[in-house]
MIGU-986853 format. One record per atom (N, C-alpha, C): x, y, z. Coordinates in steps of 0.05 Angstrom, whole numbers, plus 5000, padded with zeros to 4 digits. Example, Ala and Ser with C-alpha at 12.3 -4.5 7.8 and 13.67 -1.06 7.14 Angstrom:
! residues 2
526448865156;524649105156;526449345156;525749555142;527349795143;525850015157;
***
This chain:
! residues 469
715643021837;717542851851;719943031858;720543061883;722943221891;725143021898;727543091889;729842941894;731743101913;733542951926;735543091942;737043281924;737543531932;738743731914;741343631901;743043491916;745543421904;746143121906;745642991929;746142711932;748942641923;749142451904;751742371894;752842551872;751342761866;752142931843;754943051847;755443151871;758043291876;760443101872;760442871885;762842701880;763042601851;760842541839;760942451811;761742691793;760842931800;761643171785;764543221787;765643181811;768543211814;770043001798;769042761797;770342551781;770242621751;767942721742;767642801714;769543031707;769643231726;771543451722;774343361720;775143161738;777843061737;778342911711;776442761702;776742621676;777042821653;775543041654;775743241634;778543361634;779543421658;782243531660;784343331649;783943081655;785842881644;785742861614;783342871602;783142871573;784443121561;783943351574;785143591563;788243581564;789243481587;792143451590;793243261569;791643061562;792542861542;792242961514;791243201511;790943321484;788543221469;786643101482;784243011468;782543251459;780743201441;779343421428;776843511443;775443701431;773143821443;770843631447;770543441429;768243261430;768143111456;770343011465;770342861490;769643041514;770743281514;770143471536;767143541535;766043581511;763243641509;761443421519;762243171513;760742941522;760742921552;763042971564;763242961593;761543181606;761643421594;760043641605;757043571603;756243461580;753443381577;752643171597;754442971602;753842771622;753442891650;755143081657;754843211683;752143361685;751443491663;748843641663;746543451665;746743221652;744543021654;744342931684;746542891696;746642811724;745443021742;746143271737;745043491753;742043511750;741143501724;738243511719;736743281732;738043051734;736842821747;736542841777;738243001789;738343021819;736843261830;736743481816;735443721827;732543731821;731043901834;728243931829;727744071803;725344041792;724644171766;724644471770;723944561794;723944851799;726744961795;728844821806;731544911803;732544881774;731544681760;732344651732;731244881716;728744961721;727645191706;729245451713;730045471738;731545711746;734245721731;735545501728;738145491713;737645561683;735445461672;734945521644;734345811640;732845931658;732246221656;734746391659;736446311678;739046451682;740746431657;740746201644;742246171619;741146351597;738546371595;737346541575;738146841579;738246911604;738747191611;741647271611;743447081616;746247161623;748347061603;747646901584;749646821564;749947051544;752447151540;752747371522;752547301493;751447481477;751147431448;753747511434;755947381441;758447431428;758447281401;759247421379;759347271353;761247041355;760446811345;762046571347;764346561327;764146731306;766146721285;765746491265;763846321271;763146101253;760146051255;759045951234;756045921233;755245631227;757145451227;756545171221;754945141195;755545311176;754145301150;751545461150;750645561173;748145721174;748946011178;748246181161;749346451162;747146661160;747846901167;746147141163;747947341150;747247441127;749147611112;749847871125;748047971142;748748221155;749748191183;750447941191;751547891217;754347771214;755547671236;758247561236;758247271245;756047131239;755946851247;754146821271;753346581277;751646531300;752946621326;751446731344;752546821369;752646591390;754046641412;754546431431;752046311443;749946481447;747446371459;746146161442;746546171415;745345961398;746545691403;748945681414;750245421421;749945351450;750345551467;750445491496;747745421508;745645581500;743045531512;742045251505;742045151481;741244881476;743044671489;745644731489;747544541501;747144501531;746144711544;745544691573;742744571576;740744661560;738044581564;737444291559;738444191536;737743911528;738643701548;741243701557;741943491576;740643531604;740343781612;738943831638;736143711637;734643771616;731943671614;731843371609;733843261596;733942971593;734242841621;735942961637;736342851665;733742881681;732343111677;729743141692;727742941683;727642891656;725642691646;726342411656;728842341658;729642081668;728942051698;728842281712;728142271740;725142261744;723542281723;720642271725;719342541729;720742761726;719643021729;717743081705;715643231711;713943321690;715043581678;715643571653;717043801640;715143991627;713143891614;711344061599;708744111614;707444341609;704844401622;702544241609;700444211623;698044071612;696944221588;697044491589;696044651567;698144861560;698944871535;701045061526;699945341525;701645541530;700745821526;699945871497;697846041494;696846091467;698946211449;700646381459;702746511443;704446291430;705246091445;706945871435;705445711414;702945651419;701445481400;701045621374;700345881374;700046031349;702646071335;704846111350;707446141338;708245891323;707545651334;708145401319;706445381294;703945461295;702345471270;703745661249;704745891259;706046071241;708645951229;710145811246;712545681235;711945461215;709745321220;708945111200;708245241173;706945471175;706245611150;708845721137;710745811153;713245911143;714645701126;714545451135;715745231120;714445211092;711745231092;710345211067;711045441048;711445681059;712045911041;714845881028;716545711039;719145661027;719045461004;716845301003;716745090983;716645200955;715145420950;714945530923;717545640913;718945820927;721545910917;723545690914;723445480932;725245260930;724645100904;722045060899;721244910874;722045060849;721945330851;722645490827;725645540825;727245430843;730145460841;731145730851;729445880865;730346140875;731846120901;731645880915;733145830940;734845580936;737445620937;739245390933;739445220959;740945000958;741044820981;742244951006;744345101003;745545231026;743645431039;742345591022;740445781032;738045651046;737145431035;734945281047;735745171074;738145071077;739044971103;739245191123;740145431114;740245661132;737545731142;735545751124;732845831132;731545621150;731845371143;730645161160;732045151187;734645211188;735945221214;734845441231;734345671220;733245891236;730445821245;728845691228;726245591237;726545401260;728445221258;728845031280;729645171305;731345371304;732145521327;729745651340;728045781324;725645911335;723845711349;723445471336;721745271348;722845171374;725545141376;726745051401;726445251423;726945511417;726845711438;723945761447;722045731430;719245751438;718645531458;719545291451;719145061469;720445111496;722845221495;724345271520;722845471538;721645681525;720045871540;717645731554;716445541540;714145391551;715145221575;717445091572;718444931594;718945091619;720245331615;720745501639;718245591652;716245661636;713745771647;712045551660;712445291652;710745081663;711045061693;708945041707;709045011736;709345271751;709445491736;709845751750;707445851765;705145711762;702745791777;703145711807;705045531812;705745471840;707245701851;706445801874;707646051885;710646021889;711545791899;714345751904;716045771878;714945651857;716345661831;716345951820;714146091823;713946361814;715946541828;716146511854;718046681869;720946621860;721546361855;724146291846;724846421819;722946411800;723446541774;723646841777;722146961795;722447251799;725147321810;726247161828;728947211838;730947181816;730646981799;732546951776;732347191757;729847271752;729447511735;730847751746;730547791772;731848031785;734848001782;735947761786;738747721784;739647761755;738047671736;738747721707;738748011700;736748161710;736648441704;739048581716;739748501741;742148621754;744648561738;745048311729;747348241714;747648401688;745348421674;745448581649;745848871654;744748971676;745149251683;748049321688;749349141703;752249191710;753849181684;753348981667;754748961642;754349211625;751749301623;751149531607;752549781617;752649821644;754050051655;757050031649;758249801650;761049761643;761549821614;759649741596;759949801568;759750111563;757950241578;757550521574;760050691581;761550601601;764050751608;766450641595;766150441578;768450331562;770050121576;769150011598;770649801612;770149521600;767949501585;767349251571;766649311542;767249131524;766349171497;763449101494;762149201473;759449131467;759548861452;758348661464;758448391453;756948351427;754948521423;753148491400;754648501374;754048331355;755148351328;754148601314;752048721324;750948971312;751749211328;753749201345;754749431360;755649641340;754949891346;755550101326;756050361340;757550531327;757950801337;756250991320;755151191334;753651391320;754551671330;754451871313;755452131321;754252231347;756052301366;755252401392;754352191412;754051941403;753051731421;755251541430;757351511415;759351301421;758151031415;759150831429;758050551425;755450521441;753450431427;750850381440;750950111455;750350121480;750549881497;748349681490;748849431494;746849221489;746749011511;748149071534;748148871555;749248601544;747948391551;748748121541;747048031517;745448221505;743648151485;744548221457;742848171437;743748171409;744248451398;742548641403;743048911394;741849111412;742449361408;741649571427;738649611427;737349581405;734449631404;732949411419;733649161415;732248951430;732848971460;735349041467;736049081495;734549321506;734249531491;732749761500;729849691506;728549521490;725849441495;725649281521;727649101525;727648951550;728149131574;729849331571;730349521593;727749661601;726249741580;723649881585;721749691601;721649441594;719949251608;720949221637;723549191640;724649161667;724149411684;724349641672;723849891687;721049911697;719149831680;716249831688;715849631711;717149391709;716849191729;717949281756;720249401756;721549491780;719949731792;718849901775;717250131785;714650041798;713549821788;711049711800;711549571827;713949461831;714549301855;714149471880;713149351901;712749491926;715449571938;715649821947;718249911958;718849771984;721249641984;722149492008;723249692029;723149622054;724249802075;727249782076;728549992087;731350002093;733149972069;735349832072;737349812050;736249672026;734349492029;733149352006;731749551988;730349752001;729049951985;731050121969;733250191982;735250351969;736550191946;736949931951;738149761930;736149741906;733549721912;731549701892;731549961875;731750191888;731750441873;734350461856;736650371867;739150381853;738950211827;737749971830;737449801806;735649931786;733450051794;731650191776;733150411761;734850571776;736350781764;738450661744;739650431751;741550311733;740250211707;737850101709;736350021685;735750261668;734850481681;734250721666;736750831651;739050821664;741550911651;742150721628;741750461631;742150281609;740350341585;737850411591;735950481570;736950721554;737850921569;738951161555;741451091540;743150921551;745750861538;745350691513;743050561510;742550411485;742050611462;741250851469;740551051448;738350941430;736550781441;734550641425;731850781425;731050881403;728350991400;726250771404;726850521396;725050301400;724650261430;726750291446;726550261475;724750481487;725150731477;723450951487;720550911479;720150811455;717350761446;716150541463;717750331470;716750121487;715950221514;717650391526;717050501552;714550681551;714250851531;711951021528;709350861526;709350661508;706950491505;706350341530;708350231543;707950091568;706850271590;707850511591;706950701612;704050771607;703250801582;700450871576;698650641586;699350391580;697750161588;697650151619;699950191632;700050181661;698350401673;698550641663;696850861674;693950801669;693250691646;690450631639;689150441660;690750251669;689750051687;690350111716;690850361722;691150451749;693950431761;695950411744;698650401754;700050671752;698650881757;699751151755;702151201773;702151081797;704351121816;706851011805;706750771793;709050641781;710050801758;708250901742;709051071719;710551321728;709551441749;710851681759;713651621769;713951391783;716551311793;718551271770;717651121749;719451071727;720051331712;718051491707;718451741692;720251931706;720051961732;721652151747;724652081745;725251821746;728051731743;729051781715;727351711695;728251731667;728452021658;726552191666;726652471658;729152611669;729852551694;732252661706;734752581690;734852331683;737152231668;737152341640;734852371628;734652481600;735652761599;735152911620;736153191621;739153191624;740252991637;743152971641;744552871616;743152711600;744352601575;742552661551;742452911542;740552981521;741152851494;743652811488;744252691462;743152411459;743052261481;742051991480;739051971482;737752191487;734852181492;733252361474;732452601484;730452761470;731552861443;734152911440;735153001414;734852781393;735252531401;734852311382;731952281374;730152321394;727352311388;726552541369;727552781374;726953011357;727952961328;730352851325;731452801299;729752591284;728852391298;727152181285;724452311277;723252471294;720752601288;720952781263;723252921262;723653101239;723952951213;725352721214;725752561190;723052451181;721452351199;718852241192;717052461180;717152691192;715552921183;716252991154;718853021149;719753091122;718952881102;719252631110;718552411092;715552421086;713952481106;711052491102;710252721083;711652951087;710953191071;711853151042;714253051038;715453031011;714952760997;713752571012;713252301002;715752170992;718052241002;720552120995;722552181017;724852061015;727052111034;728652351024;728752561040;730152811032;732952801043;734353031042;737053041051;737352931079;739552781084;739852651110;740052861133;738852791155;739052951179;741452841195;743153021203;745652941216;745052761240;746352531240;746152351262;743652181263;742052191242;739552031243;739151871218;741251741209;741151581185;739351331190;739351231214;737850981220;734851021215;733751251221;730851301216;730351301186;732151431171;731851431142;731951141130;733850991140;734050711131;731550551137;730350591160;727950451167;725650531149;725350781144;723250871126;723550761098;726050761088;726450651061;725950351061;726750211082;726349921082;723349851084;721850011099;718949971101;717650021074;718550221059;717350271033;718050041013;720549951016;721349720999;719649471006;718949431032;717249211040;714549231026;713449471024;710849511011;711049440982;713249500969;713549420941;713749110938;715148980957;715348690956;712648570961;711048680979;708448580985;706648600960;706848830946;705148870922;705948670900;708448600898;709348420877;708948130884;708848060910;708347780919;706047780939;703547840930;701347870949;700247620961;700647390947;699147150955;700746960972;703246910966;704846730982;707346860994;707747110988;710147250999;712647150985;714947250995;717447170983;718746930997;717446841019;718546611034;719846691059;719346531080;720446601106;723446641106;724346861118;727146911123;728846991098;727646981075;729347041051;730347331052;728647511061;729647791063;731247821089;730147741111;731347811137;734047671141;734347421132;736847281137;738747271113;737547291089;739247251065;739447501048;737247651046;737247881028;736247801000;734347950989;733347910963;733648170946;733448140920;733648370903;731548570908;732248820912;730349040917;728849100891;726349180894;724749260872;725049560866;725249720888;725750000884;728650060879;729350320878;732150390874;733250520898;735850460903;737250590925;736250510952;735350260956;734350180982;736550161003;736250281026;738150251047;737550011064;739549851070;739249611085;741249591107;740949401125;742749371148;745649341139;746049161119;748849101111;750049321094;748449521086;749449731070;749849651041;748649431032;748949331005;746749460988;747449640970;745549770954;744049570936;741349620935;739749450917;738849190929;739149150956;738348910969;736348970990;734348790994;732248831014;732748631036;733348731060;734048551083;732048581106;729548591099;727448621120;726548901123;724148931133;722849191135;723649351159;725049221178;725649331205;722949421217;720949261213;718249281223;717149001224;716448901247;715748621249;713348541232;711248701233;708848641217;709348641187;710848841177;711348861149;713248641140;715148561156;716948341149;715448081147;713648031167;712047781166;710247781142;708948011136;707148021113;708747981087;711048111084;712548091059;713547811055;714247671076;715447401073;713447181073;711147211087;709346991091;706447051083;705947281070;703447361059;701247411080;698847491073;696847561093;696147341113;696247091104;695646871123;697846861145;700346901138;702446901158;702047131177;701347371167;700847591184;698447541203;696347411192;694047351209;694847161232;696546961226;697346781247;699146931267;700747111258;702447271276;700647441295;698647571283;696847731299;695247561319;694447321312;693147151331;695047071354;697547031347;699546961368;699947181388;700147431378;700647651397;698147751411;695747671400;693247741414;692647561437;693647311436;693047121457;694047211485;696547311488;697347401514;695547621527;694347791510;692547991521;690247861536;689147641525;686947501538;687847381565;690347281565;691347161590;692147361611;693247581602;694347771621;692347971632;690248041618;688448251627;687048171654;686247921658;685047861685;687047901708;689647881703;691647911724;691848211733;690948391716;691048671723;689448731748;687248571751;685548611775;687148571801;689048381800;690648321824;693048511827;693248711809;695448901811;697848841794;697748611779;700048541762;699748671735;700348941734;700049091710;702549091693;704849061705;707449101691;707748891669;706648651673;707048451652;705648521627;703148611630;701548701607;702848951594;703649141611;704849381601;707449331586;709149151597;711649081584;711248941558;709248771556;708648641531;707648841510;705949021519;704949241501;707349401491;709249461508;711549611500;713249461479;713549201483;715149051464;713749041437;711149021437;709649021411;709949291398;709949511413;710449771402;713249791389;715249671403;717949671392;718149511366;716249321362;716249171337;715649341312;714749581316;714349761293;716949851281;719149821296;721749901285;723849681286;723249451297;725149221297;723448961294;724848751284;723548491283;724148341309;723148441331;723948351358;723248051361;720947961353;720047691359;721247481340;722947561322;724547361307;727247311320;727747441343;730147391358;729547161378;731146951377;730446701391;730346741422;732346871433;732446911463;730047081471;729547301456;727447481464;724747341462;724347171441;721847031438;721446831461;723546691469;723246501492;722446651517;723646891522;723047041546;720147141545;719247231522;716547331519;714547111524;715046871513;713246641518;713046581547;715346591561;715446541590;714046761606;714547011599;713547231615;710547281611;709547201588;706647241583;704946991590;706246771598;704746541606;703546591634;701646431642;700546461669;702746411689;702846571710;705046551729;707646651716;709846541722;712346591708;713846841714;713446961737;715047191744;714147451732;715847651735;715347931726;712548011722;
***
């Protein structure tokens, strides 16, 4: 059912805005303003088409900055600074918009859910069960339990949101709309990343950090540099695959690709480089060699211009891994490569946790969000708290340590499902989506990428049938 794009929405919106201004002038609180804003969003969702509603939701996912809120509403992460803005803004926009769409009779959900979403929900259900044992044994207090259940609820909501955005994307008009929004979102993040790189904007991420010779690692509008680097790699492959447009559009397309490549370098993210390499291999394997050459030529030129952000970091990581392999321990720190050593130590600590809790794990989120007592000695963690285990910085090991082999099996089933859906599309030339997903999975060897809510929603949307990119 299509509705007139605006109808009475504009005059009623003006009236609501005037009422909001009057309340603010009268000194009324945030609750009234929030209720008026929600009412306006319900009205907008009721009047616009579902295609435009999905476009707004996707733009919100891509463009709301992950600025630390300074408050967590009682739900905290010990190594962070409170929930970020996207945790509040995205649901606050999505829920009233979709309520308005439902009241208008629009179909919100697809007839069949993407396999990734279905298996992720099975995994989340198992995650709840893994928390019951430590809660029953008194190892998780009430505040910690609320924190972990809140994070589970966030993941469940953002998975659902990814399904909503992907629904109906098999219709060509909807798919083109989502692709335009994706392009706009990539452009917005690229501009923000470039401004962060030259110091005109702060890095919004609560995990923004300086490293010797690198300065501040950019993160665009996302949570941290490594997750943003993996997304940049996916975007670079997508843009490289796109058919070159004639005239100024072609030049603009190349400029955007170069901007994304600069962003990838400015993240200083080895996870991003790994994602690009894995994606390029998949793309080349399925006959996308021309796109790989386009992306590689841009990135190699920039890597030669900025060696500290690229091949020198890769060389330092390789040397650290090699020394660790030879000596079976972490040896003297390599200048400027502490993060690789921390990752190796956290992965070894994860193996100790797995050995001590082989059947039910330690419980979802207890390491990643709260931190648990380390079994080994001198374990390096994100927060720098000696003797605490805060996740393996490896998606598979973190899932295994927290949710046992059954949880890992459910996770593997979840990430295997998109391969079945995406491989037939390779025949039609849509290689970048499969390549980008492969790259993100490769990045999961060094970050827990799919426990980030925004990233998970985007992956659910991008790997569903249709859905852009």
